N, CA, C and O of each residue as an XYZ file, in Angstrom:
748
protein
N     -11.951    -14.903    -28.570
C     -11.077    -14.217    -29.510
C     -11.006    -12.745    -29.128
O     -12.026    -12.074    -28.972
N      -9.794    -12.265    -28.983
C      -9.576    -10.856    -28.696
C      -8.692    -10.274    -29.793
O      -7.478    -10.474    -29.803
N      -9.309     -9.564    -30.698
C      -8.597     -8.969    -31.826
C      -8.339     -7.503    -31.507
O      -9.243     -6.766    -31.114
N      -7.085     -7.097    -31.685
C      -6.700     -5.705    -31.472
C      -6.279     -5.112    -32.809
O      -5.577     -5.760    -33.585
N      -6.704     -3.884    -33.080
C      -6.330     -3.196    -34.315
C      -5.337     -2.098    -33.962
O      -5.564     -1.281    -33.069
N      -4.208     -2.109    -34.707
C      -3.139     -1.134    -34.472
C      -2.695     -0.544    -35.807
O      -2.920     -1.157    -36.850
N      -2.068      0.636    -35.796
C      -1.532      1.197    -37.037
C      -0.565      0.220    -37.712
O       0.219     -0.457    -37.047
N      -0.636      0.165    -39.024
C       0.229     -0.720    -39.816
C       1.577     -0.050    -39.997
O       1.810      0.636    -40.992
N       2.467     -0.250    -39.032
C       3.749      0.434    -39.034
C       4.936     -0.519    -39.094
O       6.062     -0.073    -39.314
N       4.719     -1.812    -38.906
C       5.795     -2.793    -38.882
C       5.897     -3.495    -40.238
O       4.944     -4.133    -40.686
N       7.062     -3.374    -40.890
C       7.233     -3.934    -42.230
C       6.962     -5.436    -42.274
O       6.252     -5.905    -43.164
N       7.504     -6.185    -41.346
C       7.312     -7.641    -41.371
C       5.843     -8.009    -41.248
O       5.377     -8.939    -41.905
N       5.113     -7.286    -40.412
C       3.684     -7.581    -40.251
C       2.895     -7.187    -41.498
O       1.980     -7.901    -41.906
N       3.250     -6.046    -42.105
C       2.595     -5.644    -43.360
C       2.896     -6.685    -44.434
O       1.997     -7.093    -45.170
N       4.150     -7.116    -44.529
C       4.523     -8.131    -45.518
C       3.733     -9.426    -45.312
O       3.349    -10.072    -46.286
N       3.489     -9.807    -44.068
C       2.723    -11.018    -43.782
C       1.334    -10.942    -44.415
O       0.809    -11.953    -44.881
N       0.742     -9.757    -44.434
C      -0.622     -9.620    -44.950
C      -0.691     -9.319    -46.431
O      -1.595     -9.818    -47.101
N       0.228     -8.519    -46.981
C       0.089     -8.097    -48.376
C       1.312     -8.387    -49.238
O       1.313     -8.087    -50.432
N       2.344     -8.963    -48.647
C       3.546     -9.278    -49.401
C       3.455    -10.637    -50.083
O       2.500    -11.386    -49.875
N       4.465    -10.947    -50.906
C       4.448    -12.194    -51.664
C       4.963    -13.386    -50.861
O       5.661    -13.229    -49.859
N       4.606    -14.567    -51.321
C       5.184    -15.783    -50.756
C       6.598    -15.962    -51.283
O       7.464    -16.477    -50.576
N       6.841    -15.537    -52.528
C       8.169    -15.576    -53.151
C       8.660    -14.133    -53.296
O       7.909    -13.285    -53.777
N       9.886    -13.836    -52.898
C      10.387    -12.455    -52.966
C      10.348    -11.835    -54.358
O      10.225    -10.616    -54.477
N      10.448    -12.646    -55.420
C      10.483    -12.102    -56.774
C       9.097    -11.919    -57.400
O       8.982    -11.454    -58.534
N       8.058    -12.282    -56.667
C       6.692    -12.186    -57.194
C       6.251    -10.723    -57.303
O       6.695     -9.867    -56.538
N       5.378    -10.460    -58.261
C       4.868     -9.102    -58.479
C       3.478     -8.930    -57.866
O       2.532     -8.570    -58.567
N       3.354     -9.179    -56.591
C       2.059     -9.007    -55.944
C       1.788     -7.538    -55.669
O       2.686     -6.701    -55.762
N       0.575     -7.241    -55.339
C       0.097     -5.867    -55.193
C       0.812     -5.063    -54.096
O       1.138     -3.895    -54.308
N       1.056     -5.666    -52.939
C       1.560     -4.945    -51.770
C       0.621     -3.790    -51.395
O       0.997     -2.909    -50.621
N      -0.574     -3.797    -51.934
C      -1.576     -2.756    -51.704
C      -1.066     -1.381    -52.139
O      -1.339     -0.368    -51.495
N      -0.325     -1.368    -53.235
C       0.197     -0.119    -53.789
C      -0.669      0.447    -54.904
O      -0.522      1.617    -55.257
N      -1.564     -0.349    -55.465
C      -2.302      0.045    -56.666
C      -3.015      1.386    -56.554
O      -3.034      2.153    -57.516
N      -3.588      1.675    -55.421
C      -4.305      2.944    -55.256
C      -3.468      3.973    -54.490
O      -3.847      5.140    -54.398
N      -2.344      3.542    -53.948
C      -1.517      4.429    -53.127
C      -0.535      5.250    -53.949
O      -0.148      6.346    -53.542
N      -0.128      4.727    -55.106
C       0.895      5.403    -55.899
C       0.398      5.582    -57.334
O      -0.542      4.904    -57.747
N       1.011      6.477    -58.093
C       0.593      6.668    -59.490
C       0.721      5.370    -60.292
O       1.615      4.563    -60.040
N      -0.174      5.178    -61.253
C      -0.213      3.949    -62.072
C       1.124      3.654    -62.728
O       1.566      2.505    -62.747
N       1.762      4.664    -63.256
C       3.037      4.441    -63.950
C       4.077      3.834    -63.012
O       4.744      2.861    -63.363
N       4.209      4.406    -61.827
C       5.152      3.880    -60.847
C       4.734      2.468    -60.424
O       5.578      1.580    -60.307
N       3.448      2.264    -60.198
C       2.952      0.950    -59.807
C       3.317     -0.104    -60.856
O       3.678     -1.227    -60.504
N       3.225      0.248    -62.128
C       3.562     -0.685    -63.204
C       5.067     -0.901    -63.344
O       5.503     -1.968    -63.778
N       5.859      0.100    -62.981
C       7.317     -0.009    -63.101
C       7.939     -0.854    -61.987
O       8.930     -1.548    -62.212
N       7.360     -0.797    -60.797
C       7.934     -1.536    -59.665
C       7.718     -3.034    -59.855
O       6.586     -3.486    -60.034
N       8.790     -3.792    -59.816
C       8.730     -5.234    -60.033
C       9.394     -5.973    -58.885
O      10.347     -5.475    -58.286
N       8.891     -7.161    -58.578
C       9.513     -8.057    -57.605
C       9.876     -7.370    -56.303
O       9.042     -6.688    -55.708
N      11.129     -7.545    -55.848
C      11.551     -6.993    -54.558
C      11.447     -5.472    -54.457
O      11.346     -4.930    -53.356
N      11.470     -4.785    -55.589
C      11.369     -3.318    -55.557
C      10.034     -2.869    -54.952
O       9.952     -1.789    -54.367
N       9.004     -3.683    -55.090
C       7.699     -3.328    -54.521
C       7.776     -3.303    -52.992
O       7.307     -2.361    -52.352
N       8.370     -4.345    -52.420
C       8.523     -4.392    -50.967
C       9.450     -3.304    -50.454
O       9.204     -2.723    -49.397
N      10.514     -3.026    -51.197
C      11.435     -1.951    -50.801
C      10.715     -0.606    -50.792
O      10.969      0.232    -49.927
N       9.829     -0.405    -51.744
C       9.062      0.844    -51.793
C       8.131      0.948    -50.576
O       8.009      2.013    -49.971
N       7.482     -0.158    -50.229
C       6.616     -0.176    -49.047
C       7.435      0.131    -47.793
O       6.979      0.879    -46.928
N       8.625     -0.431    -47.688
C       9.487     -0.158    -46.524
C       9.796      1.336    -46.423
O       9.790      1.897    -45.327
N      10.065      1.978    -47.555
C      10.330      3.431    -47.546
C       9.073      4.210    -47.143
O       9.154      5.176    -46.383
N       7.921      3.789    -47.652
C       6.678      4.468    -47.269
C       6.433      4.365    -45.762
O       5.976      5.319    -45.133
N       6.739      3.209    -45.197
C       6.523      3.015    -43.759
C       7.390      3.944    -42.914
O       7.043      4.237    -41.770
N       8.500      4.405    -43.455
C       9.339      5.362    -42.733
C       8.606      6.683    -42.515
O       8.924      7.431    -41.591
N       7.623      6.963    -43.370
C       6.832      8.193    -43.265
C       5.637      8.031    -42.338
O       5.044      9.026    -41.922
N       5.272      6.795    -42.008
C       4.145      6.557    -41.114
C       3.359      5.322    -41.528
O       3.658      4.702    -42.548
N       2.352      4.967    -40.734
C       1.553      3.771    -41.007
C       0.856      3.839    -42.363
O       0.531      4.919    -42.859
N       0.635      2.668    -42.950
C      -0.016      2.571    -44.260
C      -1.458      2.101    -44.147
O      -2.063      1.712    -45.146
N      -2.002      2.132    -42.971
C      -3.349      1.639    -42.708
C      -3.363      1.057    -41.313
O      -2.701      1.567    -40.408
N      -4.125     -0.021    -41.140
C      -4.180     -0.688    -39.839
C      -4.063     -2.193    -40.032
O      -4.380     -2.735    -41.091
N      -3.599     -2.847    -38.975
C      -3.501     -4.301    -38.943
C      -4.305     -4.825    -37.764
O      -4.360     -4.198    -36.706
N      -4.923     -5.971    -37.957
C      -5.609     -6.665    -36.866
C      -4.668     -7.738    -36.335
O      -4.032     -8.452    -37.111
N      -4.580     -7.849    -35.023
C      -3.710     -8.830    -34.377
C      -4.542     -9.737    -33.484
O      -5.435     -9.294    -32.762
N      -4.219    -11.011    -33.557
C      -4.725    -11.999    -32.611
C      -3.519    -12.328    -31.737
O      -2.688    -13.159    -32.105
N      -3.426    -11.678    -30.586
C      -2.206    -11.731    -29.789
C      -1.132    -10.954    -30.517
O      -1.313     -9.773    -30.813
N      -0.009    -11.603    -30.812
C       1.074    -10.962    -31.556
C       1.044    -11.298    -33.037
O       1.892    -10.828    -33.795
N       0.078    -12.105    -33.457
C       0.020    -12.550    -34.848
C      -0.832    -11.610    -35.698
O      -2.009    -11.405    -35.399
N      -0.250    -11.035    -36.761
C      -1.057    -10.189    -37.655
C      -1.996    -11.066    -38.485
O      -1.556    -11.996    -39.161
N      -3.292    -10.758    -38.425
C      -4.288    -11.599    -39.104
C      -5.159    -10.830    -40.086
O      -5.918    -11.444    -40.836
N      -5.073     -9.506    -40.104
C      -5.904     -8.724    -41.011
C      -5.269     -7.389    -41.347
O      -4.437     -6.867    -40.605
N      -5.685     -6.850    -42.490
C      -5.123     -5.615    -43.039
C      -6.237     -4.735    -43.563
O      -7.199     -5.229    -44.151
N      -6.114     -3.432    -43.353
C      -6.993     -2.453    -43.989
C      -6.135     -1.284    -44.464
O      -5.459     -0.637    -43.664
N      -6.167     -1.014    -45.779
C      -5.419      0.101    -46.359
C      -6.233      1.377    -46.165
O      -7.428      1.419    -46.456
N      -5.566      2.408    -45.672
C      -6.252      3.639    -45.308
C      -5.277      4.797    -45.430
O      -4.135      4.703    -44.978
N      -5.722      5.888    -46.039
C      -4.883      7.088    -46.172
C      -5.780      8.265    -46.545
O      -6.914      8.071    -46.983
N      -5.271      9.481    -46.372
C      -6.027     10.622    -46.888
C      -6.260     10.425    -48.394
O      -5.349     10.039    -49.127
N      -7.476     10.693    -48.836
C      -7.795     10.516    -50.264
C      -6.821     11.296    -51.142
O      -6.457     10.840    -52.226
N      -6.399     12.473    -50.675
C      -5.489     13.311    -51.457
C      -4.144     12.627    -51.703
O      -3.426     13.008    -52.627
N      -3.794     11.635    -50.903
C      -2.520     10.924    -51.049
C      -2.681      9.610    -51.812
O      -1.777      8.775    -51.809
N      -3.826      9.426    -52.463
C      -4.101      8.190    -53.196
C      -4.517      8.513    -54.630
O      -4.720      9.674    -54.987
N      -4.639      7.475    -55.434
C      -5.122      7.695    -56.803
C      -6.612      8.020    -56.827
O      -7.130      8.438    -57.863
N      -7.306      7.838    -55.717
C      -8.718      8.233    -55.661
C      -8.872      9.743    -55.809
O      -9.949     10.222    -56.163
N      -7.816     10.492    -55.542
C      -7.856     11.945    -55.711
C      -8.041     12.322    -57.181
O      -8.548     13.400    -57.490
N      -7.626     11.424    -58.091
C      -7.706     11.694    -59.533
C      -8.636     10.724    -60.262
O      -8.782     10.810    -61.481
N      -9.252      9.823    -59.545
C     -10.065      8.782    -60.160
C     -11.352      9.368    -60.734
O     -12.118     10.010    -60.015
N     -11.591      9.150    -62.021
C     -12.789      9.695    -62.665
C     -14.011      8.802    -62.496
O     -15.134      9.237    -62.752
N     -13.807      7.561    -62.070
C     -14.925      6.626    -61.921
C     -15.545      6.663    -60.533
O     -16.678      6.222    -60.338
N     -14.795      7.194    -59.565
C     -15.309      7.330    -58.203
C     -15.389      8.825    -57.916
O     -14.362      9.480    -57.736
N     -16.597      9.363    -57.875
C     -16.746     10.824    -57.805
C     -16.336     11.427    -56.460
O     -16.360     10.770    -55.420
N     -15.965     12.685    -56.529
C     -15.786     13.481    -55.312
C     -17.137     14.148    -55.071
O     -17.653     14.842    -55.946
N     -17.696     13.943    -53.915
C     -19.013     14.514    -53.648
C     -18.930     15.899    -53.019
O     -19.912     16.641    -52.997
N     -17.740     16.243    -52.503
C     -17.514     17.565    -51.936
C     -16.009     17.760    -51.772
O     -15.226     16.905    -52.186
N     -15.601     18.865    -51.179
C     -14.178     19.156    -51.021
C     -13.639     18.786    -49.641
O     -12.523     19.166    -49.290
N     -14.419     18.052    -48.863
C     -13.982     17.623    -47.539
C     -12.719     16.757    -47.676
O     -12.683     15.873    -48.532
N     -11.690     16.989    -46.857
C     -10.458     16.192    -46.953
C     -10.621     14.806    -46.313
O     -10.009     14.501    -45.289
N     -11.447     13.991    -46.932
C     -11.764     12.660    -46.401
C     -10.572     11.715    -46.522
O      -9.632     11.975    -47.273
N     -10.625     10.637    -45.787
C      -9.683      9.535    -45.907
C     -10.367      8.421    -46.685
O     -11.583      8.251    -46.600
N      -9.586      7.669    -47.438
C     -10.101      6.540    -48.214
C      -9.686      5.226    -47.568
O      -8.543      5.061    -47.143
N     -10.623      4.306    -47.501
C     -10.409      2.939    -47.020
C     -10.732      2.038    -48.201
O     -11.894      1.914    -48.587
N      -9.692      1.395    -48.788
C      -9.923      0.716    -50.059
C      -9.600     -0.763    -50.085
O      -9.877     -1.428    -51.083
N      -9.029     -1.296    -49.030
C      -8.676     -2.716    -49.074
C      -8.827     -3.331    -47.693
O      -8.326     -2.799    -46.703
N      -9.520     -4.454    -47.641
C      -9.675     -5.235    -46.419
C      -9.188     -6.645    -46.747
O      -9.613     -7.243    -47.735
N      -8.308     -7.162    -45.925
C      -7.835     -8.533    -46.154
C      -7.674     -9.250    -44.829
O      -7.064     -8.733    -43.893
N      -8.229    -10.443    -44.767
C      -8.085    -11.300    -43.586
C      -7.378    -12.571    -44.053
O      -7.751    -13.161    -45.067
N      -6.366    -12.980    -43.314
C      -5.581    -14.155    -43.686
C      -6.433    -15.420    -43.664
O      -7.332    -15.564    -42.837
N      -6.133    -16.340    -44.593
C      -6.796    -17.648    -44.555
C      -6.562    -18.299    -43.189
O      -5.497    -18.166    -42.586
N      -7.576    -18.993    -42.735
C      -7.510    -19.613    -41.414
C      -8.071    -18.723    -40.322
O      -8.281    -19.168    -39.193
N      -8.312    -17.471    -40.659
C      -8.842    -16.515    -39.679
C     -10.161    -15.898    -40.163
O     -10.759    -15.077    -39.468
N     -10.601    -16.293    -41.337
C     -11.813    -15.721    -41.911
C     -13.050    -16.304    -41.239
O     -13.009    -17.374    -40.632
N     -14.150    -15.569    -41.365
C     -15.417    -16.020    -40.790
C     -15.521    -15.782    -39.297
O     -16.395    -16.345    -38.638
N     -14.637    -14.951    -38.756
C     -14.647    -14.667    -37.315
C     -14.954    -13.203    -37.014
O     -14.805    -12.759    -35.876
N     -15.385    -12.447    -38.031
C     -15.734    -11.042    -37.817
C     -14.559    -10.091    -37.830
O     -14.706     -8.930    -37.446
N     -13.398    -10.548    -38.259
C     -12.209     -9.695    -38.245
C     -12.342     -8.527    -39.205
O     -11.849     -7.436    -38.917
N     -12.999     -8.732    -40.345
C     -13.158     -7.606    -41.283
C     -13.975     -6.490    -40.640
O     -13.697     -5.313    -40.871
N     -14.968     -6.838    -39.846
C     -15.761     -5.812    -39.154
C     -14.880     -5.047    -38.152
O     -14.973     -3.826    -38.032
N     -14.031     -5.788    -37.443
C     -13.122     -5.167    -36.483
C     -12.122     -4.262    -37.200
O     -11.793     -3.184    -36.706
N     -11.640     -4.700    -38.362
C     -10.709     -3.884    -39.149
C     -11.345     -2.574    -39.607
O     -10.724     -1.515    -39.517
N     -12.573     -2.646    -40.094
C     -13.253     -1.430    -40.543
C     -13.400     -0.455    -39.381
O     -13.111      0.734    -39.519
N     -13.850     -0.960    -38.237
C     -14.004     -0.095    -37.058
C     -12.657      0.479    -36.623
O     -12.576      1.650    -36.255
N     -11.610     -0.328    -36.663
C     -10.277      0.140    -36.291
C      -9.738      1.182    -37.255
O      -9.073      2.132    -36.843
N     -10.025      1.003    -38.544
C      -9.596      1.985    -39.549
C     -10.293      3.321    -39.318
O      -9.666      4.377    -39.404
N     -11.576      3.272    -39.029
C     -12.334      4.502    -38.755
C     -11.749      5.196    -37.530
O     -11.569      6.413    -37.535
N     -11.455      4.438    -36.490
C     -10.903      5.031    -35.271
C      -9.519      5.623    -35.525
O      -9.201      6.698    -35.018
N      -8.704      4.933    -36.300
C      -7.369      5.467    -36.626
C      -7.499      6.792    -37.390
O      -6.798      7.758    -37.087
N      -8.387      6.831    -38.368
C      -8.594      8.072    -39.124
C      -9.071      9.188    -38.198
O      -8.645     10.335    -38.328
N      -9.946      8.850    -37.273
C     -10.441      9.844    -36.305
C      -9.278     10.416    -35.494
O      -9.197     11.629    -35.302
N      -8.375      9.550    -35.017
C      -7.250     10.039    -34.203
C      -6.279     10.887    -35.016
O      -5.521     11.676    -34.452
N      -6.298     10.727    -36.330
C      -5.433     11.514    -37.209
C      -6.106     12.801    -37.680
O      -5.532     13.547    -38.473
N      -7.324     13.064    -37.194
C      -8.017     14.303    -37.527
C      -8.858     14.266    -38.788
O      -9.295     15.314    -39.265
N      -9.094     13.089    -39.338
C      -9.921     12.988    -40.545
C     -11.360     13.401    -40.231
O     -11.889     13.025    -39.185
N     -12.002     14.167    -41.117
C     -13.396     14.549    -40.892
C     -14.376     13.444    -41.277
O     -15.514     13.419    -40.808
N     -13.920     12.524    -42.141
C     -14.775     11.429    -42.603
C     -13.903     10.377    -43.276
O     -12.778     10.654    -43.691
N     -14.439      9.171    -43.375
C     -13.778      8.085    -44.092
C     -14.712      7.628    -45.200
O     -15.900      7.398    -44.974
N     -14.159      7.499    -46.402
C     -14.918      6.959    -47.528
C     -14.433      5.554    -47.840
O     -13.267      5.218    -47.633
N     -15.352      4.742    -48.340
C     -15.025      3.407    -48.835
C     -15.746      3.227    -50.154
O     -16.728      3.913    -50.438
N     -15.253      2.301    -50.958
C     -15.781      2.089    -52.308
C     -16.059      0.593    -52.512
O     -15.496     -0.031    -53.413
N     -16.927      0.027    -51.673
C     -17.148     -1.420    -51.703
C     -18.003     -1.869    -52.883
O     -18.608     -1.074    -53.602
N     -18.017     -3.188    -53.038
C     -18.884     -3.797    -54.038
C     -20.321     -3.712    -53.549
O     -20.613     -3.979    -52.384
N     -21.210     -3.337    -54.455
C     -22.632     -3.242    -54.130
C     -23.274     -4.564    -54.528
O     -24.009     -4.650    -55.511
N     -22.974     -5.590    -53.737
C     -23.389     -6.918    -54.136
C     -23.494     -7.807    -52.909
O     -22.598     -7.811    -52.065
N     -24.568     -8.551    -52.807
C     -24.712     -9.504    -51.721
C     -24.327    -10.901    -52.139
O     -24.296    -11.811    -51.311
N     -24.030    -11.087    -53.425
C     -23.687    -12.417    -53.923
C     -22.261    -12.783    -53.539
O     -21.484    -11.935    -53.102
N     -21.935    -14.037    -53.705
C     -20.588    -14.532    -53.433
C     -19.611    -13.898    -54.421
O     -19.852    -13.888    -55.628
N     -18.519    -13.376    -53.900
C     -17.518    -12.708    -54.708
C     -16.203    -13.461    -54.543
O     -15.862    -13.873    -53.434
N     -15.463    -13.644    -55.631
C     -14.154    -14.274    -55.576
C     -13.287    -13.522    -54.566
O     -13.211    -12.294    -54.606
N     -12.640    -14.249    -53.669
C     -11.871    -13.614    -52.596
C     -10.762    -12.702    -53.091
O     -10.418    -11.735    -52.413
N     -10.195    -12.984    -54.255
C      -9.138    -12.102    -54.750
C      -9.682    -10.739    -55.147
O      -8.931     -9.765    -55.196
N     -10.970    -10.658    -55.430
C     -11.562     -9.385    -55.827
C     -12.466     -8.798    -54.743
O     -13.089     -7.757    -54.953
N     -12.539     -9.448    -53.605
C     -13.385     -8.951    -52.517
C     -12.646     -7.950    -51.630
O     -13.183     -7.513    -50.612
N     -11.413     -7.581    -52.010
C     -10.625     -6.677    -51.179
C     -11.307     -5.342    -50.928
O     -11.051     -4.704    -49.906
N     -12.162     -4.909    -51.832
C     -12.846     -3.623    -51.664
C     -13.911     -3.682    -50.569
O     -14.392     -2.647    -50.107
N     -14.270     -4.881    -50.164
C     -15.303     -5.052    -49.151
C     -16.679     -5.080    -49.779
O     -16.844     -4.835    -50.974
N     -17.654     -5.381    -48.957
C     -19.040     -5.440    -49.395
C     -19.843     -4.341    -48.705
O     -19.599     -4.007    -47.546
N     -20.781     -3.800    -49.423
C     -21.607     -2.701    -48.911
C     -22.197     -3.022    -47.538
O     -22.189     -2.173    -46.646
N     -22.705     -4.230    -47.367
C     -23.360     -4.598    -46.101
C     -22.396     -4.488    -44.915
O     -22.800     -4.079    -43.826
N     -21.141     -4.844    -45.116
C     -20.173     -4.751    -44.014
C     -19.928     -3.301    -43.615
O     -19.772     -2.992    -42.434
N     -19.896     -2.423    -44.597
C     -19.687     -1.010    -44.284
C     -20.943     -0.399    -43.657
O     -20.840      0.438    -42.760
N     -22.114     -0.806    -44.117
C     -23.352     -0.336    -43.476
C     -23.385     -0.758    -42.015
O     -23.781      0.021    -41.149
N     -22.969     -1.990    -41.741
C     -22.947     -2.483    -40.357
C     -21.977     -1.679    -39.490
O     -22.137     -1.618    -38.271
N     -20.975     -1.067    -40.114
C     -19.975     -0.276    -39.386
C     -20.351      1.199    -39.286
O     -19.558      2.005    -38.801
N     -21.545      1.559    -39.735
C     -21.988      2.946    -39.609
C     -21.746      3.815    -40.827
O     -21.986      5.022    -40.775
N     -21.275      3.233    -41.923
C     -21.120      3.995    -43.162
C     -22.489      4.162    -43.799
O     -23.365      3.311    -43.644
N     -22.667      5.262    -44.513
C     -23.911      5.484    -45.238
C     -23.636      5.536    -46.730
O     -22.590      6.017    -47.166
N     -24.570      5.045    -47.490
C     -24.483      5.110    -48.945
C     -24.544      6.580    -49.356
O     -25.391      7.329    -48.869
N     -23.634      6.997    -50.263
C     -23.625      8.373    -50.748
C     -24.061      8.423    -52.206
O     -24.952      9.191    -52.569
N     -23.428      7.598    -53.043
C     -23.763      7.635    -54.462
C     -23.211      6.398    -55.168
O     -22.333      5.703    -54.658
N     -23.749      6.153    -56.340
C     -23.184      5.119    -57.202
C     -21.897      5.645    -57.828
O     -21.652      6.851    -57.852
N     -21.078      4.722    -58.334
C     -19.879      5.094    -59.077
C     -19.963      4.405    -60.435
O     -20.854      3.588    -60.664
N     -19.054      4.728    -61.318
C     -18.966      4.003    -62.582
C     -17.848      2.966    -62.519
O     -17.511      2.350    -63.531
N     -17.282      2.776    -61.353
C     -16.238      1.779    -61.146
C     -16.864      0.406    -60.984
O     -17.858      0.239    -60.277
N     -16.269     -0.575    -61.649
C     -16.733     -1.960    -61.582
C     -15.531     -2.824    -61.254
O     -14.460     -2.647    -61.835
N     -15.696     -3.746    -60.338
C     -14.625     -4.640    -59.936
C     -15.132     -6.072    -60.053
O     -16.104     -6.442    -59.395
N     -14.487     -6.870    -60.880
C     -14.878     -8.272    -61.101
C     -16.347     -8.383    -61.516
O     -17.043     -9.323    -61.130
N     -16.805     -7.414    -62.305
C     -18.171     -7.446    -62.805
C     -19.216     -6.892    -61.848
O     -20.405     -6.880    -62.167
N     -18.783     -6.434    -60.681
C     -19.720     -5.915    -59.685
C     -19.557     -4.406    -59.541
O     -18.433     -3.915    -59.435
N     -20.658     -3.669    -59.536
C     -20.555     -2.220    -59.363
C     -20.082     -1.865    -57.954
O     -20.353     -2.578    -56.989
N     -19.368     -0.745    -57.867
C     -18.923     -0.237    -56.575
C     -19.735      1.007    -56.237
O     -20.144      1.753    -57.126
N     -19.961      1.220    -54.962
C     -20.665      2.403    -54.493
C     -19.731      3.209    -53.595
O     -18.757      2.685    -53.053
N     -20.044      4.479    -53.450
C     -19.295      5.335    -52.538
C     -20.072      5.408    -51.233
O     -21.253      5.755    -51.215
N     -19.396      5.078    -50.148
C     -20.006      5.133    -48.821
C     -19.133      5.999    -47.929
O     -17.926      6.106    -48.144
N     -19.743      6.613    -46.933
C     -19.001      7.536    -46.070
C     -19.416      7.355    -44.615
O     -20.575      7.099    -44.287
N     -18.415      7.502    -43.770
C     -18.627      7.500    -42.302
C     -18.120      8.848    -41.807
O     -16.914      9.090    -41.789
N     -19.038      9.730    -41.403
C     -18.645     11.038    -40.874
C     -18.101     10.870    -39.472
O     -18.615     10.074    -38.687
N     -17.051     11.628    -39.158
C     -16.419     11.514    -37.839
C     -16.648     12.755    -36.997
O     -16.183     12.823    -35.859
């Protein structure tokens, strides 16, 4: 298996990973932390995908993992200042460093269990490095137990530790009943 990680710049490939099976569905499109809550709640059905297409005109929305030409994994990544994490009261700011946030990891069914999430995390860190980020933060679940896949998008602490992230602090954010921690990878 040769997995390559590239900037998430192609709409069709992004849609393959985070878009709906039905065009009228109100799936996340990984917008929840990227845009203000009010706008996120207002965008419905196809308007969500149209908004993502407009965002892609400004640049990549993270990174995608490819197995050949097939997109098989997604990691949402952006400067924290351009996300709702800039205003989030449950996930603390530990300093004024202009860090990037990595908040969603997704591997397509049929491709899981092959280490792609580890490759995505490493690729996201490298992409942030090439964009001049001083550090990357993640807010994974602090849990080794089995987590429902729909809520495992934040990742698990152990996966980020394996990628060179260090634990910084606890948060008051809870996802699916599991506490989240703030972890950082200095670049």
